[in-house]
N, C-alpha and C positions, 0 to 999 in steps of 0.2 A: 679266447684261449689265453692262458697265462703261463709264465715260466717262473719256477720257484727255485731259489738258491738258499741253502741253509746258512746259518751263522757259523763261525769257527767254533764258538762255544755258546751254549745257552746261558742267558743271564739269570739273575734272580728277579722274578717278575710276578705280577698279580693279574689274574683274569677274572672279570666279573661275568659269569655265565648268565645267559637269559633264563627266564623261568621255564619250567618243564612244560613242553608242548602237550604232553599227555594229560597232565593235571589241569592245565589251563583250559583245554577244550572241554573237559568234563565239567568244570565249574561253569563255563559259559552255557553249556546245554542245560544243566539242571537249574541254574538261576533264571534262565529264560523260561523254562517250563513252569517253574513255581512262581514266576513274576516277583522275584526278590532281587535286591540290588546291593549285594555286599561290595565293598571296595576290594578289588583283587590286586593286591600288591605283587610286584615282580611278575606280572602277566607276560607270557611268552610274546616276543616280537617277531615270531616266525610268520612266514607267508601263510601257512596253513591256518594259524590262529586268526590272522587278519581276514582271510577269506571267510572263516566261520563267523566272525563278528559281523561282516557285511551281510552274509546270508541271513543271520538271525535278525538283524535290523530290518531287512526287507520283508522277512516273514512277519515280524511284529507289526509292521506298517501295511501288511497285505499288499505289497508291491507286486503287480502281475509280471509274468515273464519266467524265463528259465533260470534256475540257480546253477551256476557253473563252478564246481569245486576244483577244476583243473586236475592237478596231480594228488590232491589231498585225500588219501584213502580214509583216514579217520573221519574227516568231514562227510564223506560219502556215506559211510556206515551209520554214523550218528544221526545225520539228517534224514536218512531213509526212515529210521524209526520215529524220529520227532515229527516229520511231516505226516506220517501215518495217523497221528492222533491230533493233527492241527487242521481244523476245518478249512476246506478250500481245495482248489485244483492246482497241483504243483507238478513241475517238470524238473528233474534233477539229472544233471549230466556232468561230464568232466572231460579230461584230455583223451587222446586216442588210446594211451596206455590204460587210463581208467576204464575205458570201454572193454578192456581185455582182462580186467580183474573181477573175479566172480563175486556175486552177491546173492546167489540163489538160496544158500542156507539161511540167510537173514530174511529174505523176502518170503520164503516158505514158512518160516516161523511166524512172521507178522501176519501172513494170510490165515494161518491157523487161529489167530486171535481175531480175525474178521477184517483185516486190512484189505483195501482195494489198491493193488499195485499192478501196473501193466508194464511189460518190457517194450520199449519203443523201437528197438532194433533187434538185437540177438537175445534169445531166451537165456536167462541166467546172468545177464550182464547189464550194466548201465548203457544208455540212459533209461530213466524210469519216469512213468507218469503215475502220480500218487493222488488219490482222492481221500483227503484227510477226514477223519470222523472219530467219535468216541469209540473206544474199543474195550471189550471185556478181557479180563485177565484169567487167572486160574493156572492149572498145571500145563507145562509145556516142555517138550524134549528138544534138545539141540545137539548137533555134533560139535564137540568142543575141540576138535583136532584141526580145524581149518584156520580160524582166526579168532582170537580173544575179543576183537573189536565187535564181532557179531553179538557176542554175549554181553559186552558192555553196553552196546546200543540198546539192547532189550532191557537191561537193568536200569538204564537212565530214564526210561519212560515208565517203568514198572509201577511206581507209586501213583501214577495218574491213570492207571487202568482200574476198572471196576473190579474189586476183590484182589487187587495186587497181582503178584506173579509168583509162581513156584516153578523154578527152572531146574530141570534135570539134565546134567551134563553127561553126554554119552561119548565113549571113545577116549583116546588119550587127550588130556587137557594141555593145550599149549599156552605159553605166556600167562600162567596162573597169577603172577604178581600184578598184572594189569587188571585182572578181574577183582582182586582184593583192593587195589587202588580205587577202582570205581565204587566199591562198597564203602570205602572210607569217605569218599566225597559225599555219597548219599547220606551217610550218618551225620555229617556236618550240617545238614539242612533239616535234621529231625526225622529223617526217613528210617524206619525200623527194618533192619535186615538180619538174616540169619544164614549161616553157611554150615552145612552138616554133610561131611563127606562129599558126595557128588550132587547134592541138592542145595539150591540157593533160593531163599524166600525173601520177598520184598513186600511189605504191607502197603496197602493203599493209604496214602497220607491223609491225616485228619488235621493235624496242627503243624503248620510250616514254621520252621525256625529260620529267622533271617539274621545270619551272622553279620555283624557290623563291618568287619574286615577280615580278610584271609590273606596270609602271605604264602605265595606259591614258591616252593623250593626250586632251586636251580636244576637245570636239566642234566641228569647223569649220562644220558646218551651223548650229549655234546661234550661232556667231560672226557669221554673215551679217547678223543683225538689227542688230548694233551698227555694222557697216559702213554700213548704211542710215541708222541714226540719225545717224551722223557726217556722211554725205553731205547729209542734209536739215537737220541742226541747224547745221552750219557754224561750230562753236565748240568750245572745250574740248579735252580729250584723254581717250581711253579706253584703259586698259591691259587687255588680255585675257591672262590668265595661262595658262601651260602649253600654248601653241600652238607647234608646230614648223614652221619653214620647210621641213623635209625630210619633212613628213607624207605618208603614203600615202593619206590621205583625198582623194577627188576634189574635195571642196569647198574644199580648201586653195588652189585657184586664185583665191580671193576677192581677195587683194591685187592681183593682175594686173587683174582685172575692174574693181574699184573705183578703181584708180589712174586709170582713164579717166573715173570719175564723181566725181572730186574728193576722194578719200580717200587719205592717205599711210599706209603701214604700215611701221613701223620695228621690226625684230626685236631682241629682247634675249635674254639667257640664260634669262629667265623667261617669255617669251611675245612679244607684240607691242604696240606703242603706235600707236593710231589718232589722226590729226590731219587737219586740212583741207589740201587741195591745190587745184590749179586744175582747173576743168572747161572743157575746150577742144574740145568736140564738140557737134554738134546732132543727130547720129544715132548709134545704138549697135546693133551687130549681133553676135550670138554664137551658136555651136552648143553647146547644153547637153547633148549626148549623154552626156558623161562626168560631168556634175554637175547632174542635173535638179532636185534638191531645192532649189537656190538660185535657180532661175529665177523663182519668185514674188517673192522678195525684190528681185531685180534689176528685174523689171517694175515693181513699185511705186516703187522708187527712181527709175527713169527717168521715171515719171509725175510724181513729186514735183518732179523737177529740170526738167521741161518739155522732156525729150529724147525724140525719136522712137526707138523701138526695134523691132528685128525679132529675135525669139527663135526659134531652130529647135532640132531635136533633142529635142522635148518628148514623143515618143511614149509614154514610160512614165508621163506625168502623168495620163493618162486612167484608169489603174487604181490610183491612189493612194487615200488616205483619202477623197478626193472626186475627181471629174473636174476636176483643177486647171486645165486649159485653160479649160473652160467657167466654172468658179467665178471664176477671175481676171478673165475677160472681163466677167462679170456685175457684179462689184463695182467694177471700174475704170470701166465705163460709168456705174454709179450715182454715182461720184465726178466724172463729167463727162468721162471719157476717150472717145476714139474708137478702137475696137478691132476688128480683123479676125482671125479665127482659122482655122486649118486643122487637119488631123488631127495634125500634128506641129509646129505653129508658132503664134506669136502676134505680131501687128503692132500696135503702139500709136503713134498719131499724136500728136505733141507738142501739148500743150494751149496755148491762147492766152488772155491776159488774166487777170483775177482769178478766184478760185474762186467759183462761183455756187451751190454747194450749201450749204444751211443745216445742219441737224443731219444729219450723215452717219452712217448705221447700217450697219455691215459685218456681213454674215452669214458664218459660218465653216464651215458644211457638215460639222460634226464633224471638221474638219481643223485640226490644230495649226498648220501652216505658214501657213494663211490668216490666223489670228488674229495671229500674230507678224509676218508680212510687212506687214500693213496698219497696225499700231500706229504706226510712225514717221510716218504721214500726219498725226498730231496736229500737226505743225509747220505743215501747210497748213490743216487743219481742226481748230482747237482745240475740244476737247469731243467729238471723234470717239467714237462708241459702237461697242463690239465685242460681238456676241452670243455667248453660250456660251463665254465667255472661259476656262473651265476646261479646254478641250481642250488647252491647252499642257502639261498633265500628261503627255501622251503622250511628249514628248521633252525638255521644258525646264520642269519644275515651278516653278522660281524666277524665271521670266521677268518676271512683273509686279513682283515685289519688286526685281529688278535694275533694272527701268525706273524705279521710284520712287527708287532710289539715285542716279539721274542727275538728279533734280529734277522728274520727271514727277509729275503728280497723277493717281492712278488710284483712282476711287471707284465703288462698286457703285451700280447703278440698279435700281429696282423693275421 
């Protein structure tokens, strides 16, 4: 547990964000699959990416045993597909929470392609026993409303399927930008793809392109916490390096969202500069279907600013590292918020008056985004305590050190 105190005023500072975890993991999977070795510059230093690198090394060397991805949902989905076409007998598992996160939609799709996958404990959930072999492609339908990672997992192996893959997306599509991001990564390796309305086609690869080097842009999801710090701190300037206005990351919508919450974002050749702007609204509403990971950050920022908010499109949050809708509601209520939740939504009523909570202790539910989303509330609750603060290793290991660089006091508590 740590205790966080804010600075009296934010300084002018620069933060070098790590590479995008989403982009890094896609490049690692496809370069492994095609047996090419581009230099991946600014590769994510997240625990999820390190776990994936270890798993891929063991797979390449045919190291026997169980592959444990712990809390890494992306690793679980991507490796399920990859191992299905990798000759050998494999066991894939994760943390107790991972065993509660459904994979049936992906497993069913892979089985339709001929994959041999057995649930080792509970039907529809990890751990999995996978007998890898060559698979045929062709047309395939999948429910696009559960997780875009299921779709990306299939797209990442599609070029190695006989006859490629024609994927028909059914239902409401969630996190569409992440699907497009996957296609962009495939294109960089010479894989031909087409997207037409609700159909995505990937050709079987004939000629592999081996890029010499690829620079991975910094992680927009990680940037969200500094937008929130600026919104609540109302001073200084924060330069976030290596962020692109033209990013394909869904979370690059942050400047538009936070412009309504009092944060200006000015792009430079090297990234963007955050400074304070005007907050001229009392109610905030947004559909996060395309960028669910930043919903917790926005919810906490709205609470801190005393703004009512209605957040929708949160259907994927219930199967994240925690049930983020429930976890957010619990911790915001603990801080004095009035919250109503639905299956895909969260409504927060603007708080009135002074903060009435004394020592505020935030539980993180083994969820990195809970820890980082609530940290900026130190401006309202100096000395806020964060339980299990080490969970940030999952996506942003340097988060607490970067927070200190802005003048925050971060101290361990017994």
